[in-house]
N, C-alpha and C positions, 0 to 999 in steps of 0.2 A: 638528440632533439626529438621530442614526442611529436606525433602528427596524427591527423584524422583522415588521411587520404583514403585508406582502405575503407573506413566507415562511410565516408561520403560517396565513394565509388560504388560500393555495394548497395547503399541506400538508393542510389540513382540507377541501379541495374546496368552498370557500365563495366565491361571487362577491362582487365589490365591492357590488353591489346588495343581496345577501342580508345581508352584514355591516352595511351602512348601515341597513337596515330593522330589524335586531335592536338596533342601538345608537341608533336614532331620530335619525339624521343623514342627510345626502345622500350619494349615491354620489360626488359631487365632493369631499366632505370626506374620504372614505376614500382617494380618489386623491391628494389633496393631502397627506395624512399619509404615505402610502406613498412619495411622491416627495420628501419632506422640504420641501415648500412650506408646510406648516402644522404647527405644534406643537399637539397637542390639549390641552384643558384638563385639569386634574387629574382631574376627574370622568370625562371621556371616557377618559382613559388608564386609570383604574381599571376602567371598564366593559369596555374592551378586554382588560385582564388577566384579569378575571373570566370573560369569554367563553372565553378560551383556557386558563383554569385555571393561570396562571403569574403570577409576580411582575412588577410594572411594570418593575422594573430589568432583568428578563430580556428585555423587549421594547424598551425605550427606553434609549439610551445617549448621554450628553453627549459632544460632540466638543470639541476644544481651542478652537475658535472660538466655542463656546457659552459 
């Protein structure tokens, strides 16, 4: 699953650690999401969308292989 988490995070000058703390997850989780090694739960995806004030669909995109 493609995502724009890294792009949004850097655009807003937020570190992985800061985002992780705000979302109550580890920095490693943020790294794994950004590198497409981990697909977040629905709840976490919604929290990320709320943080950046955009729709989940604007952050996460299914790929053909998904």
